[in-house]
C-alpha positions in Angstrom: 11.7 -2.2 -5.1 12.0 1.0 -7.3 13.4 -1.7 -9.7 10.1 -4.5 -9.6 7.8 -1.4 -9.5 9.1 -0.1 -13.0 7.6 -3.3 -14.4 4.4 -2.8 -12.9 3.2 0.9 -13.6 -0.3 -0.2 -11.8 1.2 -1.8 -8.6 -0.3 -0.9 -5.3 2.1 -0.4 -2.4 0.9 -0.5 1.3 3.3 0.8 3.9 2.3 -0.9 7.2 3.6 1.3 10.2 4.9 4.5 10.2 4.9 5.9 6.6 8.2 6.7 5.0 8.9 10.1 2.9 8.6 7.7 -0.7 5.5 7.4 -2.2 6.0 4.2 -4.7 3.1 2.8 -7.1 0.2 4.3 -8.6 -1.4 3.7 -5.1 0.0 4.3 -1.6 -1.5 3.3 1.5 -0.2 4.0 4.9 -1.8 2.3 7.5 0.4 3.9 10.5 0.6 0.7 12.4 1.3 -3.3 11.6 -1.3 -4.8 13.6 -3.8 -7.2 11.8 -6.6 -5.0 12.6 -4.7 -2.4 10.3 -3.5 -4.9 7.7 -7.5 -5.8 7.4 -8.8 -2.3 7.1 -6.2 -1.9 4.6 -7.0 -4.7 2.1 -10.8 -3.7 2.8 -10.4 -0.4 1.2 -8.3 -1.9 -1.3 -11.1 -4.3 -2.3 -13.5 -1.7 -2.1 -11.2 1.0 -4.4 -10.9 -1.9 -6.9 -14.5 -4.3 -6.9 
């Protein structure tokens, strides 16, 4: 993933579940769970930041 992100420095990374130590991407969002609700909340938060 590091190689892919090197070509896209404006990337947003969403970590589902327990976050790791690495914070990849320009923006890193950790949900602490992979449920549909957590995914929806993360998407809405990002839409609010970007829109």
